[in-house]
C-alpha positions in Angstrom: 62.8 -8.3 23.0 64.9 -10.4 20.6 63.7 -9.8 17.0 62.6 -12.9 15.2 64.0 -12.9 11.6 63.0 -15.4 9.0 64.5 -15.2 5.6 62.1 -16.5 2.9 63.5 -17.2 -0.6 61.6 -15.4 -3.2 60.0 -17.6 -5.8 60.9 -16.3 -9.2 59.2 -17.0 -12.3 60.1 -16.3 -15.9 57.8 -15.0 -18.7 55.8 -17.6 -20.6 58.2 -18.0 -23.4 61.2 -18.5 -21.1 62.6 -21.9 -19.9 64.4 -20.9 -16.8 64.2 -18.2 -14.3 67.6 -16.6 -14.2 67.1 -13.6 -11.7 64.0 -12.4 -9.9 63.7 -9.5 -12.5 62.6 -12.2 -14.8 59.6 -12.5 -12.9 58.6 -8.7 -13.6 56.2 -8.1 -16.5 56.8 -4.5 -16.8 59.0 -2.1 -14.8 60.2 1.5 -14.6 62.4 2.9 -11.9 61.3 5.8 -9.6 61.7 7.4 -6.1 58.4 5.8 -5.0 57.6 2.3 -6.4 54.1 1.2 -6.9 53.4 -2.5 -7.6 50.8 -3.7 -10.0 48.9 -7.1 -10.3 47.1 -8.0 -13.6 45.9 -11.2 -15.0 47.5 -10.7 -18.4 47.2 -14.5 -19.3 44.1 -16.3 -18.6 45.5 -19.6 -17.2 48.4 -21.7 -16.4 49.1 -24.6 -18.4 50.7 -27.6 -16.5 52.3 -30.5 -18.2 51.1 -32.8 -15.5 47.8 -33.0 -13.8 49.4 -33.5 -10.3 53.1 -32.0 -10.2 55.5 -34.0 -8.4 57.7 -31.2 -7.6 57.3 -27.5 -7.0 57.5 -25.5 -10.2 56.2 -22.4 -11.9 53.8 -23.4 -14.6 53.6 -21.8 -18.1 51.0 -19.0 -18.5 49.2 -19.1 -21.7 46.0 -17.4 -23.2 47.2 -13.5 -23.8 44.1 -11.4 -22.8 44.3 -8.1 -24.8 41.8 -6.3 -22.5 44.0 -6.9 -19.4 47.1 -6.0 -21.3 45.2 -2.6 -21.9 44.6 -2.4 -18.2 48.5 -2.4 -17.5 48.9 0.1 -20.2 46.3 2.3 -18.3 48.4 2.0 -15.1 51.6 3.0 -17.0 49.9 5.7 -18.8 48.4 7.1 -15.5 51.8 7.0 -13.8 53.3 8.9 -16.7 50.6 11.5 -16.7 51.5 12.1 -12.9 55.2 12.2 -13.6 54.6 14.7 -16.6 52.5 16.9 -14.3 53.4 19.1 -11.5 51.6 17.2 -8.8 54.8 15.7 -7.7 57.6 18.3 -7.9 60.8 16.5 -8.3 59.5 13.2 -7.2 59.0 10.3 -9.8 56.6 7.4 -9.4 58.0 4.1 -10.6 56.3 0.6 -11.1 56.7 -2.9 -11.0 53.9 -4.9 -12.7 53.5 -8.5 -12.4 51.4 -11.1 -14.5 49.2 -13.2 -12.1 48.0 -15.5 -14.9 44.6 -15.5 -13.1 46.1 -17.7 -10.2 46.4 -17.2 -6.6 49.8 -18.8 -6.5 51.4 -16.5 -9.0 49.9 -13.5 -7.2 51.2 -14.6 -4.0 54.7 -15.1 -5.4 54.6 -11.6 -6.7 53.3 -10.1 -3.3 56.5 -11.7 -1.7 58.6 -9.8 -4.1 56.7 -6.5 -3.1 57.3 -7.1 0.5 61.2 -8.0 0.0 63.4 -5.8 1.9 64.4 -2.6 0.1 68.0 -2.3 -1.1 68.9 -5.7 0.2 71.5 -7.8 -1.5 69.2 -10.8 -1.3 65.4 -11.1 -2.1 64.3 -11.6 1.5 61.1 -10.7 3.6 61.6 -10.0 7.2 59.0 -10.7 9.8 59.3 -8.7 13.0 57.0 -8.2 16.2 57.2 -4.4 15.2 57.4 -3.8 11.5 56.7 0.0 11.7 60.3 0.5 10.5 60.6 -2.1 7.9 60.9 -0.7 4.3 59.7 -3.0 1.7 60.6 -2.4 -2.1 57.4 -0.9 -3.1 55.1 1.5 -1.2 51.6 0.5 -2.5 50.1 -2.1 -4.8 47.4 -1.6 -7.6 45.3 -4.8 -8.2 44.3 -7.3 -8.4 41.4 -7.6 -10.5 39.7 -10.8 -9.3 38.4 -10.8 -5.8 39.9 -14.2 -4.7 43.4 -13.1 -5.7 42.9 -9.6 -3.9 41.9 -11.4 -0.8 44.9 -13.6 -0.8 47.2 -10.7 -1.6 45.6 -8.5 1.2 46.5 -10.9 3.8 50.1 -10.8 3.2 50.1 -7.0 2.4 48.4 -6.5 6.0 51.6 -7.6 7.6 53.2 -4.3 6.7 49.8 -2.3 6.4 50.9 -1.8 2.7 48.0 0.1 0.7 46.4 -2.1 -1.8 44.2 -0.2 -4.2 41.9 -2.6 -6.4 40.4 -1.3 -9.7 38.0 -4.3 -10.1 37.8 -6.5 -7.0 34.1 -6.2 -5.8 33.5 -8.8 -3.4 31.5 -7.5 -0.4 33.8 -9.2 2.2 36.6 -6.9 1.2 34.7 -4.0 2.8 35.4 -5.6 6.2 38.3 -3.5 7.5 39.0 -5.9 10.4 40.1 -8.6 8.0 41.3 -6.5 5.2 42.5 -3.1 6.9 44.8 -2.0 4.1 42.5 -2.7 1.3 40.9 0.0 -0.7 39.3 0.1 -4.1 38.1 2.6 -6.7 35.0 0.7 -7.4 31.6 -0.2 -5.5 31.2 -3.2 -3.6 29.1 -6.0 -5.1 26.5 -5.3 -2.6 25.6 -2.3 -4.5 25.9 -4.2 -7.8 23.6 -7.0 -6.9 21.3 -4.5 -5.4 21.2 -2.5 -8.9 20.7 -5.9 -10.6 18.0 -6.9 -8.4 16.3 -3.4 -8.8 16.7 -3.7 -12.6 15.0 -6.9 -12.8 12.3 -5.9 -10.5 11.6 -2.7 -12.6 11.3 -4.9 -15.7 8.7 -6.9 -14.3 10.7 -10.2 -14.1 10.7 -12.5 -11.0 11.9 -16.0 -12.2 15.6 -15.6 -13.2 18.5 -17.9 -13.3 22.2 -17.2 -12.0 25.5 -18.6 -13.0 28.7 -17.8 -11.0 31.9 -19.3 -10.2 33.1 -21.4 -7.3 35.4 -18.9 -5.5 34.8 -16.1 -2.9 33.8 -13.6 -5.5 31.1 -16.0 -7.1 29.7 -17.2 -3.7 29.4 -13.9 -2.1 27.8 -12.4 -5.3 25.3 -15.3 -5.2 24.5 -14.8 -1.4 24.1 -10.9 -1.9 22.0 -11.3 -5.0 19.7 -13.9 -3.2 19.1 -11.5 -0.5 18.6 -8.5 -2.7 16.5 -10.5 -5.1 14.2 -11.8 -2.2 13.9 -8.0 -1.1 12.5 -7.1 -4.6 10.4 -10.2 -4.9 12.5 -11.9 -7.3 13.2 -15.6 -7.4 16.2 -17.6 -8.4 14.8 -20.5 -10.3 18.2 -22.1 -10.6 21.8 -21.5 -9.5 24.6 -22.9 -11.4 28.2 -22.6 -10.3 31.2 -23.1 -12.6 34.9 -24.1 -11.6 36.9 -20.7 -10.9 39.7 -21.5 -13.3 39.9 -22.8 -16.7 42.6 -25.4 -15.6 39.7 -27.4 -14.0 39.0 -30.2 -16.4 35.1 -30.2 -15.3 34.4 -26.7 -16.6 33.1 -28.1 -20.0 30.9 -30.6 -18.3 29.4 -28.0 -16.1 28.8 -25.7 -19.0 26.8 -28.4 -20.9 24.8 -29.2 -17.7 24.0 -25.5 -17.3 22.8 -25.2 -20.8 20.7 -28.2 -20.5 19.2 -26.5 -17.3 18.5 -23.4 -19.0 16.9 -25.2 -21.8 14.7 -27.2 -19.5 13.6 -24.0 -17.6 11.5 -22.7 -20.6 10.0 -19.9 -18.3 13.3 -18.4 -17.3 14.3 -15.9 -20.0 16.5 -13.8 -17.8 19.9 -15.2 -16.4 22.4 -13.2 -14.2 25.8 -14.1 -15.1 28.8 -13.4 -12.5 31.5 -15.1 -14.3 35.0 -14.2 -15.8 35.5 -13.3 -19.2 36.8 -16.7 -20.2 33.9 -18.6 -18.7 31.4 -16.5 -20.6 33.3 -16.7 -23.8 33.1 -20.7 -23.6 29.5 -20.7 -22.5 28.4 -18.3 -25.3 30.1 -20.3 -27.8 28.3 -23.4 -26.7 24.9 -21.7 -26.2 25.2 -20.3 -29.8 25.4 -24.0 -30.9 22.2 -24.8 -28.9 20.2 -21.8 -30.2 19.5 -20.5 -26.7 18.0 -17.0 -26.8 17.7 -15.2 -23.6 18.3 -11.9 -21.6 21.7 -12.0 -20.0 22.5 -9.7 -17.2 26.2 -9.2 -17.3 28.4 -8.3 -14.2 31.2 -5.9 -14.4 33.6 -8.6 -15.0 32.5 -9.0 -18.7 29.8 -6.4 -19.5 32.5 -4.4 -21.6 34.3 -7.5 -23.0 35.0 -6.9 -26.7 36.3 -10.4 -26.9 33.0 -11.7 -26.1 30.9 -9.1 -28.2 32.9 -10.2 -31.2 32.0 -13.9 -31.0 30.5 -14.9 -34.3 26.5 -14.9 -34.2 26.5 -13.6 -30.6 23.3 -11.6 -31.6 21.6 -14.9 -31.6 22.1 -15.2 -27.8 19.4 -12.5 -27.2 19.6 -9.3 -25.3 22.6 -8.5 -23.1 22.4 -6.0 -20.3 25.7 -5.2 -18.3 26.7 -3.2 -15.5 30.1 -1.5 -15.4 31.8 1.3 -13.5 31.4 4.9 -14.3 33.8 5.8 -17.2 35.7 9.1 -17.1 37.7 11.1 -19.8 39.4 8.6 -22.2 40.9 11.3 -24.5 44.3 11.1 -23.0 44.4 7.4 -23.0 43.2 7.1 -26.6 46.1 9.4 -27.6 48.5 7.1 -25.7 47.4 4.1 -27.7 47.7 6.1 -30.9 51.3 6.7 -30.0 52.1 3.3 -28.4 54.5 2.5 -31.2 56.7 5.3 -29.9 56.4 3.9 -26.3 59.8 2.3 -25.0 59.5 -1.6 -25.3 62.4 -2.5 -23.1 61.4 -3.9 -19.5 57.9 -4.1 -20.9 57.3 -7.9 -21.7 53.5 -7.8 -22.2 54.1 -5.2 -24.9 56.8 -7.2 -26.6 54.6 -10.3 -26.4 51.8 -8.5 -28.1 54.0 -7.2 -30.7 55.1 -10.8 -31.5 51.5 -11.9 -31.5 50.5 -9.2 -33.8 53.2 -10.0 -36.0 52.1 -13.6 -36.1 48.5 -12.6 -36.9 49.3 -9.7 -39.3 47.5 -11.4 -41.9 44.1 -11.5 -39.8 41.3 -9.1 -40.2 40.4 -6.9 -37.2 37.2 -9.2 -36.4 39.4 -12.3 -36.3 42.7 -10.8 -34.8 41.8 -11.4 -31.2 41.1 -15.1 -31.9 44.1 -15.4 -33.8 46.3 -13.8 -31.1 44.6 -16.2 -28.4 45.3 -19.3 -30.6 49.0 -18.4 -31.1 49.4 -17.5 -27.3 48.3 -21.1 -26.5 50.9 -22.7 -28.7 54.5 -22.0 -29.8 55.1 -18.6 -30.7 57.3 -18.0 -33.6 59.2 -14.8 -33.4 59.2 -12.7 -36.6 61.5 -9.9 -37.3 59.3 -6.6 -37.0 59.8 -4.1 -39.7 60.5 -0.5 -38.2 57.2 0.9 -39.5 55.2 -2.1 -38.3 51.8 -0.9 -37.3 50.5 -1.8 -33.7 46.8 -1.5 -35.2 45.9 1.0 -32.5 42.4 1.2 -33.5 42.1 -2.6 -32.7 43.5 -2.0 -29.2 40.9 0.9 -28.8 38.1 -1.3 -29.7 39.1 -3.7 -26.7 39.3 -0.9 -24.2 37.1 -1.2 -21.3 36.4 2.5 -20.4 35.0 1.8 -16.9 38.1 -0.2 -15.8 40.5 2.1 -17.4 39.0 4.9 -15.5 39.0 2.9 -12.3 42.7 2.1 -12.8 43.5 5.9 -13.3 41.5 6.7 -10.2 43.6 4.2 -8.3 46.8 5.8 -9.5 45.6 9.3 -9.0 44.6 8.3 -5.4 48.1 7.2 -4.7 49.7 10.2 -6.4 47.8 12.7 -4.3 48.5 10.8 -1.1 52.1 10.7 -2.1 52.0 14.6 -2.9 50.4 15.1 0.8 53.3 13.1 2.6 56.1 14.7 0.5 55.2 18.2 1.2 57.1 17.8 4.4 59.5 15.1 3.5 62.2 14.6 1.1 60.5 11.9 -1.1 63.7 11.7 -3.5 65.0 9.4 -0.7 63.4 5.8 -0.8 63.4 5.7 2.8 61.2 8.9 3.3 57.9 7.2 4.6 56.6 3.9 5.4 53.7 2.2 3.4 51.5 2.4 6.5 52.0 6.1 6.6 50.9 6.2 3.2 47.8 4.3 4.0 46.7 6.4 6.8 46.9 9.5 4.4 45.2 7.7 1.7 42.1 6.8 3.6 41.3 10.2 4.7 42.2 12.2 1.5 40.2 13.8 -1.4 41.5 13.5 -4.9 40.4 14.4 -8.4 40.5 12.9 -11.9 40.6 16.4 -13.4 37.0 16.9 -13.4 35.4 15.3 -10.4 36.4 14.8 -6.7 36.6 11.6 -4.9 37.3 10.0 -1.4 37.2 6.7 0.1 34.3 5.8 2.6 34.7 4.2 5.9 34.9 0.8 4.2 37.5 2.0 1.8 35.2 1.9 -1.2 34.5 4.5 -3.9 30.9 4.4 -4.5 30.8 6.1 -7.8 27.8 4.3 -9.3 27.5 2.4 -12.4 26.7 2.6 -16.1 23.9 0.4 -17.5 25.1 -1.1 -20.8 22.9 -2.5 -23.6 24.6 -4.6 -26.3 22.9 -4.1 -29.7 23.6 -4.8 -33.2 24.6 -1.6 -35.4 25.7 -2.2 -39.0 26.1 -6.0 -38.4 28.3 -5.6 -35.4 27.5 -5.9 -31.8 27.9 -2.5 -30.1 28.0 -1.9 -26.5 26.1 1.4 -25.7 25.3 3.0 -22.5 21.6 2.8 -21.6 21.3 4.5 -18.2 23.3 5.4 -14.8 22.6 4.0 -11.7 22.6 6.4 -8.7 23.8 4.5 -5.6 22.6 7.0 -3.2 19.0 7.3 -4.4 18.8 3.6 -5.8 17.4 5.0 -9.1 18.2 4.6 -12.9 18.8 7.8 -14.9 18.2 7.1 -18.5 20.5 9.0 -21.1 17.9 9.6 -23.6 14.4 8.9 -24.7 15.7 6.3 -27.2 17.4 4.3 -23.9 13.9 4.5 -22.4 12.2 3.1 -25.4 14.8 0.2 -25.4 14.2 -0.5 -21.8 10.4 -0.5 -22.4 11.1 -3.2 -25.2 13.1 -5.2 -22.7 10.1 -5.1 -20.4 8.0 -6.9 -22.9 9.9 -9.9 -22.7 8.4 -12.2 -19.8 10.4 -14.2 -17.3 7.7 -15.0 -14.7 6.8 -18.4 -13.0 3.2 -17.3 -12.9 1.1 -15.1 -14.8 1.2 -11.4 -13.4 -1.5 -10.6 -10.8 -3.3 -7.4 -12.1 -4.4 -4.6 -9.6 -7.4 -5.6 -7.9 -6.0 -9.1 -7.3 -3.4 -10.6 -4.9 -1.0 -13.6 -5.0 -2.1 -16.8 -3.4 0.8 -19.2 -2.6 -0.2 -22.7 -2.0 1.8 -24.6 0.7 5.3 -25.7 -0.3 5.2 -23.7 -3.3 7.8 -21.2 -4.4 6.9 -17.6 -3.5 7.2 -16.7 -7.3 4.8 -19.4 -8.4 1.2 -18.7 -7.2 -2.3 -18.0 -8.4 -4.1 -14.8 -8.8 -7.4 -14.4 -6.8 -9.8 -11.3 -6.7 -9.6 -9.1 -3.7 -12.7 -9.3 -1.6 -15.1 -6.5 -1.1 -13.8 -3.5 0.9 -10.2 -4.6 -0.2 -8.1 -3.5 -3.1 -4.6 -3.6 -4.6 -3.2 -0.9 -6.7 0.1 -2.5 -8.1 0.6 -5.7 -9.8 1.6 -8.8 -8.0 0.6 -7.7 -4.6 1.0 -10.2 -1.7 -2.0 -9.1 0.0 -5.1 -7.0 -0.5 -5.2 -3.6 1.3 -8.1 -3.0 3.6 -10.2 0.2 3.0 -11.1 2.3 5.9 -14.5 0.9 6.4 -15.9 4.0 8.1 -15.2 6.6 5.1 -14.4 4.2 2.2 -15.5 1.2 0.3 -14.4 -1.0 -2.6 -16.2 -3.5 -4.6 -14.7 -7.1 -5.6 -11.4 -6.8 -7.5 -11.2 -3.2 -6.9 -8.0 -1.2 -7.6 -8.8 1.6 -5.2 -11.0 2.6 -2.3 -14.0 4.8 -3.2 -15.2 7.5 -0.8 -18.6 6.3 0.7 -21.6 8.7 -0.3 -23.2 10.4 2.5 -27.0 9.6 2.6 -29.9 10.9 4.4 -33.8 11.3 3.7 -33.3 14.3 1.4 -35.9 16.8 0.5 -35.8 15.6 -3.3 -36.4 12.0 -2.4 -39.5 10.8 -3.9 -40.5 9.1 -0.7 -39.9 12.2 1.2 -41.8 14.4 -1.1 -44.8 11.9 -0.9 -44.7 11.9 3.0 -44.2 15.7 3.0 -47.1 16.1 0.6 -49.2 14.1 3.2 -48.2 16.3 5.9 -49.0 19.4 4.0 -52.5 17.7 3.2 -53.0 17.2 6.8 -52.4 20.7 7.7 -54.8 21.7 5.1 -57.4 19.3 6.8 -56.6 21.0 10.0 -57.1 24.5 8.8 -60.2 23.4 7.1 -61.6 21.8 9.9 -60.9 24.9 12.1 -62.7 27.1 9.6 -65.9 24.8 9.6 -66.0 24.6 13.2 -65.5 28.2 13.7 -68.5 29.0 11.3 -70.7 26.6 13.0 -69.8 27.4 16.5 -73.4 27.5 18.1 -74.5 24.3 16.4 -75.1 21.2 18.7 -72.5 19.2 16.9 -69.7 21.6 17.8 -71.0 22.1 21.4 -71.0 18.4 21.8 -67.5 18.2 20.9 -66.5 20.2 23.8 -66.6 23.6 22.4 -64.4 25.5 20.2 -61.5 25.9 22.7 -61.2 22.2 23.2 -61.4 21.7 19.4 -58.7 24.2 18.6 -56.3 22.7 21.1 -56.8 19.3 19.5 -56.5 20.8 16.0 -53.3 22.6 17.2 -52.0 19.3 18.3 -52.8 17.6 15.0 -50.9 20.6 13.3 -47.7 20.2 15.4 -47.8 16.6 14.8 -47.8 17.1 11.0 -45.0 19.9 11.3 -43.0 17.6 13.3 -42.7 15.0 10.3 -40.9 17.9 8.6 -37.9 17.6 11.0 -37.5 14.1 9.7 -36.4 15.1 6.3 -33.0 16.8 5.2 -29.7 16.6 6.5 -29.9 15.9 10.3 -28.7 18.3 12.7 -28.4 18.1 16.5 -31.3 20.7 16.5 -33.6 18.8 14.3 -32.9 15.6 16.1 -34.0 17.1 19.4 -36.8 19.1 18.0 -38.6 16.3 16.1 -38.9 13.8 19.0 -39.7 16.6 21.7 -42.3 18.2 19.5 -44.1 15.0 18.6 -44.0 13.5 22.0 -45.5 16.9 23.7 -48.0 17.6 21.0 -49.3 14.0 20.7 -49.5 13.7 24.3 -51.8 17.0 24.6 -53.9 15.6 21.7 -54.6 12.2 23.5 -55.1 14.1 26.9 -57.7 16.3 25.3 -59.5 13.3 23.6 -59.2 11.6 26.9 -61.1 14.4 28.6 -63.8 14.2 25.9 -64.2 10.6 26.3 -64.5 11.0 30.2 -67.0 13.8 29.7 -69.1 11.8 27.1 -69.2 8.7 29.6 -70.2 11.1 32.3 -73.1 12.6 30.5 -74.8 9.3 29.3 -73.8 7.1 32.2 -77.0 5.9 34.2 -75.1 4.2 36.8 -74.9 6.5 39.9 -71.7 4.9 41.4 -70.0 5.2 38.0 -71.3 8.8 37.6 -70.0 9.9 41.0 -66.7 8.3 40.3 -66.5 10.1 37.0 -67.6 13.3 38.4 -64.8 13.2 41.0 -62.3 12.3 38.2 -63.5 14.8 35.6 -61.1 17.7 36.2 -60.1 18.8 32.5 -57.7 21.6 32.9 -55.6 20.0 36.0 -55.5 16.8 34.3 -54.5 18.2 30.8 -51.7 20.2 32.4 -50.6 17.3 34.7 -50.5 14.8 31.8 -48.9 17.1 29.4 -46.5 18.3 32.1 -45.4 14.9 32.9 -44.5 14.4 29.4 -42.6 17.6 29.2 -40.6 16.5 32.2 -39.6 13.3 30.5 -38.5 15.1 27.3 -36.6 17.6 29.3 -34.6 15.0 31.2 -34.0 13.2 28.0 -32.6 16.4 26.5 -30.4 17.0 29.4 -28.9 13.7 30.0 -29.0 11.8 26.7 -30.2 14.0 24.1 -30.7 12.9 20.5 -27.6 13.6 18.3 -26.3 13.4 14.8 -24.5 10.0 14.0 -22.6 8.6 11.0 -24.1 5.1 10.5 -21.0 3.4 8.7 -22.3 -0.1 9.0 -23.5 -0.1 5.2 -20.8 -1.2 2.9 -20.9 1.7 0.4 -22.7 4.7 2.2 -22.5 6.6 5.3 -26.0 7.3 6.8 -26.3 10.5 8.5 -29.1 9.7 11.2 -30.2 10.8 14.4 -29.2 8.6 17.3 -32.0 8.8 20.0 -29.4 9.1 22.6 -31.2 7.0 25.3 -33.5 4.1 23.9 -35.0 4.0 27.5 -36.0 7.7 27.3 -37.3 7.2 23.9 -39.4 4.3 25.0 -40.6 6.1 28.0 -41.8 8.8 25.9 -43.9 6.5 23.6 -44.9 4.1 26.3 -46.4 7.2 28.1 -48.4 8.1 25.1 -49.5 4.5 24.8 -50.6 4.3 28.3 -52.8 7.6 27.9 -54.0 6.3 24.6 -55.1 3.0 26.3 -57.1 4.8 29.0 -58.8 6.9 26.4 -59.5 3.8 24.5 -61.3 2.1 27.6 -63.2 5.3 28.3 -64.4 5.6 24.8 -65.1 1.8 24.5 -67.5 2.3 27.6 -69.5 4.8 25.5 -69.5 3.3 22.3 -73.2 2.7 22.4 -74.2 6.3 22.8 -76.6 8.1 20.3 -75.5 7.4 16.7 -75.2 11.0 15.2 -73.5 12.3 18.2 -71.5 9.2 19.1 -67.8 10.6 19.5 -66.8 7.5 21.6 -67.2 5.1 18.9 -64.9 7.1 16.7 -62.6 7.9 19.4 -62.3 4.0 19.8 -61.6 3.4 16.3 -59.0 6.3 16.2 -57.3 4.6 19.2 -57.3 1.2 17.6 -55.8 2.7 14.5 -53.1 4.4 16.8 -52.4 1.1 18.6 -52.0 -0.9 15.3 -49.8 1.6 13.7 -47.4 1.7 16.7 -47.5 -1.9 17.5 -46.5 -2.5 13.7 -43.8 0.3 14.1 -41.9 -1.3 16.7 -40.5 -4.3 14.6 -40.3 -2.5 11.5 -38.4 0.3 13.1 -36.1 -2.4 14.7 -35.4 -4.1 11.5 -35.0 -1.2 9.2 -31.9 0.9 8.9 -30.6 3.3 6.4 -31.7 6.6 5.0 -35.4 5.5 5.0 -35.3 4.8 8.8 -36.8 8.3 9.5 -39.4 7.6 6.9 -40.9 4.6 8.8 -41.4 6.8 11.9 -43.0 9.6 9.6 -45.4 7.2 8.2 -46.5 5.8 11.7 -46.8 9.5 12.9 -49.0 10.4 9.9 -51.1 7.2 10.2 -51.7 7.8 13.7 -52.3 11.3 13.3 -54.6 11.0 10.4 -56.4 8.2 12.0 -57.3 10.1 15.3 -58.0 13.3 13.3 -60.4 11.6 10.8 -62.4 9.7 13.5 -62.5 12.7 15.8 -63.4 15.3 13.3 -64.4 14.0 9.8 -67.9 12.5 11.1 -68.7 15.9 12.6 -67.6 17.9 9.4 -69.8 15.4 7.4 -72.7 15.9 9.8 -72.1 19.9 9.4 -71.7 20.0 5.7 -74.1 17.3 4.5 -76.5 16.4 7.5 -77.6 19.9 8.3 -81.1 18.5 9.5 -79.6 16.6 12.3 -77.4 19.4 13.4 -80.4 21.0 15.3 -81.5 21.2 18.8 -85.0 19.3 18.2 -83.0 16.6 16.5 -80.6 16.4 19.2 -83.4 16.0 21.7 -85.2 13.5 19.6 -82.1 11.3 19.3 -81.6 11.7 23.1 -85.3 10.7 23.8 -85.1 7.6 21.6 -81.8 6.6 23.1 -83.1 7.1 26.6 -86.3 5.3 25.9 -84.6 2.2 24.5 -82.0 2.3 27.4 -84.9 2.6 30.0 -86.9 -0.2 28.5 -83.8 -2.4 28.4 -83.1 -1.7 32.0 -86.7 -2.1 33.2 -86.8 -5.4 31.5 -83.6 -6.4 33.3 -85.0 -5.5 36.6 -88.3 -7.2 36.1 -86.6 -10.6 35.4 -84.4 -10.1 38.6 -87.3 -9.3 40.9 -88.9 -12.8 42.0 -91.3 -11.1 44.4 -93.2 -9.4 41.2 -94.8 -11.8 39.2 -95.2 -9.5 36.5 -94.6 -5.7 35.8 -96.3 -4.1 33.0 -94.1 -1.2 31.8 -95.7 1.0 29.3 -94.5 4.4 28.1 -97.7 6.6 27.3 -98.0 7.4 23.6 -99.4 10.6 22.3 -99.9 11.7 18.6 -99.5 15.4 19.8 -97.1 17.3 17.6 -96.4 20.3 19.7 -93.1 21.0 21.1 -94.4 20.9 24.6 -95.8 17.6 24.1 -92.4 16.3 22.8 -90.6 17.9 25.5 -92.8 16.1 28.0 -92.3 12.8 26.5 -88.5 13.3 26.7 -88.9 14.2 30.5 -91.0 11.3 31.1 -88.7 8.9 29.4 -85.6 10.2 31.4 -87.4 10.2 34.7 -88.8 6.7 34.0 -85.3 5.7 33.0 -84.0 6.8 36.4 -86.6 5.4 38.3 -86.0 1.9 36.9 -82.4 1.9 37.3 -82.6 3.1 40.9 -85.5 0.8 41.5 -87.5 3.8 42.9 -90.9 4.3 41.4 -91.3 7.7 43.0 -88.4 9.8 41.8 -87.9 13.2 43.3 -88.1 16.2 41.4 -84.5 17.2 42.2 -83.3 14.1 40.2 -85.6 15.1 37.5 -84.0 18.6 37.3 -80.6 17.3 37.3 -81.1 15.1 34.3 -82.8 17.9 32.4 -79.8 20.2 33.1 -77.3 17.5 32.2 -79.1 16.9 28.8 
């Protein structure tokens, strides 16, 4: 394949003070021969001065504005190369350099790059373009620079043709990490991605969320703006305004843009923090104007100007407010300091920047150190008058040291050291005293994968060609009437944290945080931000968190929900509180009251048992069914009172099951026994033969008691087997957890209570039938009242129980049990006890017979009258009962018998009653 060879004539420029470019070497700022040549690109002058606004023919413009800080960077590169040459790192191999002044312009940098790419050892300055350039040998092996990202991008695209290593010491644009577009680019500083992330983190840590940003209209500025916008949003920081300056001072609109920006800053009174990604000459002009307008803010400085002594020495710069900056990690500066101290001994030939500095220094020999920088800048913008320099003329090295930027110097040293170690690795197997020993692309391959050192720490490039060594956080503060740049903290890229250097630094940072830069007042913990529609996310109202929600940090976007099952929170809460577990405790006043009533009931049961035992043979006890039935009923009442104790205390599965089962079975047995008593009373005093025969067939006490109670036992057993009551945590209440017994099956619970209600209703019917029995022994009437109390209590219980929840729910059931139990017990036993204790004269057999006689006589008379009225065949029936004044027992007994027999005769409409019926009545009585 034929090789396409294109010869490009190299543009050659002269130094600022020259009129004509005689040779290409006039274009070089500083040079030194060596076996391996390294190029350097530095913006030693801040701008190009054109005689015409729009040049009519191509020409290299004059460079003006000597930058002392950049001049020091060229010295740092020279010093680092001299250090390697004077060490044993490269045995017998010397590094040379060619340093060019870009004048802060891409055009000048491109011209220098063409010189770098020109063919080695060629009689003419040409650049060859081939299909395969692997054997092409340019005049330099690698390039250090440039400083500005936009220049580095342009240079890198040319150097990519030969895959020539380009190691930048300051270009931080994130796009340069793209190895597809910039495969030969490396840098000894972190990407702006990390710097913008660090700045956004610092702003967020300081409690600021409403900031402004000023940047330049170039790749570096636009990328920094985009990155910071993303990082700021991630840290809940908002950009109130974005101002963009022209990238170069040669643009005539820059002064207009500065004035517009300052007006914007004044208008945005709530913005007290401004992030500035500008070049040093932009910041210099901006601050001079801002001082005139008395603008006082917090300025966040990018690495471009955070250590610029030129800006720090602006008169009255302290009136600008606080300045916090980010710069690259510094290294050991002692060697470079010594180099500057002995700069007067350094060769000045072939070093035009050093010669220019000397001439400028000579012109400003009268100036004080504080005004020297401004004097040099003013002279470099005009015509320089050369003065003869005395042999012992001082270079004022202390002045140079004040303008040294340690982070950038260290970065330049790392770039040179990286190239030095890469050359060493290549030269171990090659004769590098021969300029053709290796190609630039071979050096690049070694450089990307090697580890090097600055004498203390080890470094290596990552996959993107970056050296992520972190940042130093700087604070500008006034010390002894001078603005001093001090290190406040370090930023750890890996862990995204700030490490403060001292307690004093922490205190200074706390003082910074006291300054507010917010669109809205900070929402305190317990509140959340409420952003109205179409409103900026940093401009909001603070609203209190509702119940069961909380915020534990400031400015939270939403309230966090507590775990409703275990925690709660009041309105405007900063945390969730653990819910208190509640149940009807033994120490609760209501529980003590109900427990006291239960114990009182037990005492009544025992007292009644004792009274009945001691009066066993009295008619009142016998008429109650005997001691056995009384004991069974009293035992049931005792168990009912005991069952209430299972409703108190922390619920357990055992107590939940026991309390309902014990109550259900015992109360059923109690009602069944009372039912039998009601049935017996009705049987004894019934004068209706048909009803009496039915009751006699029905009256089977033992089988009925066992059957009715057994059926309740079956219901409770099935309940316990298939859906037993269990302990459950009721979390429906906002602040407490109620430990309660879940009944398991409402159907089973209702069936148990319903079954008792049915038995009670039957008992009530039987008792109601016998309500007009003899007064002193009329249990039926009291049983009727007892059943009514039971029904009223349990009918009331249903809605109350359904609408009550909480720890007092068991108390409701206890109250109902106590009411029904007391009601039945009082109506059943208290009247009898009253008769036994205080009406002893009525508790005798004779009194009993007299009461029966009176009742029977009354009943017989009533029935006779009823039959007489219904018998139409008898016009009149004279019914009289013989009266006698006898007082003997035989006479009284005779009356009773006569009354009874007479009653039976009337009811059966048979005047001639048989003796058999008579005997049966006597025996039943």
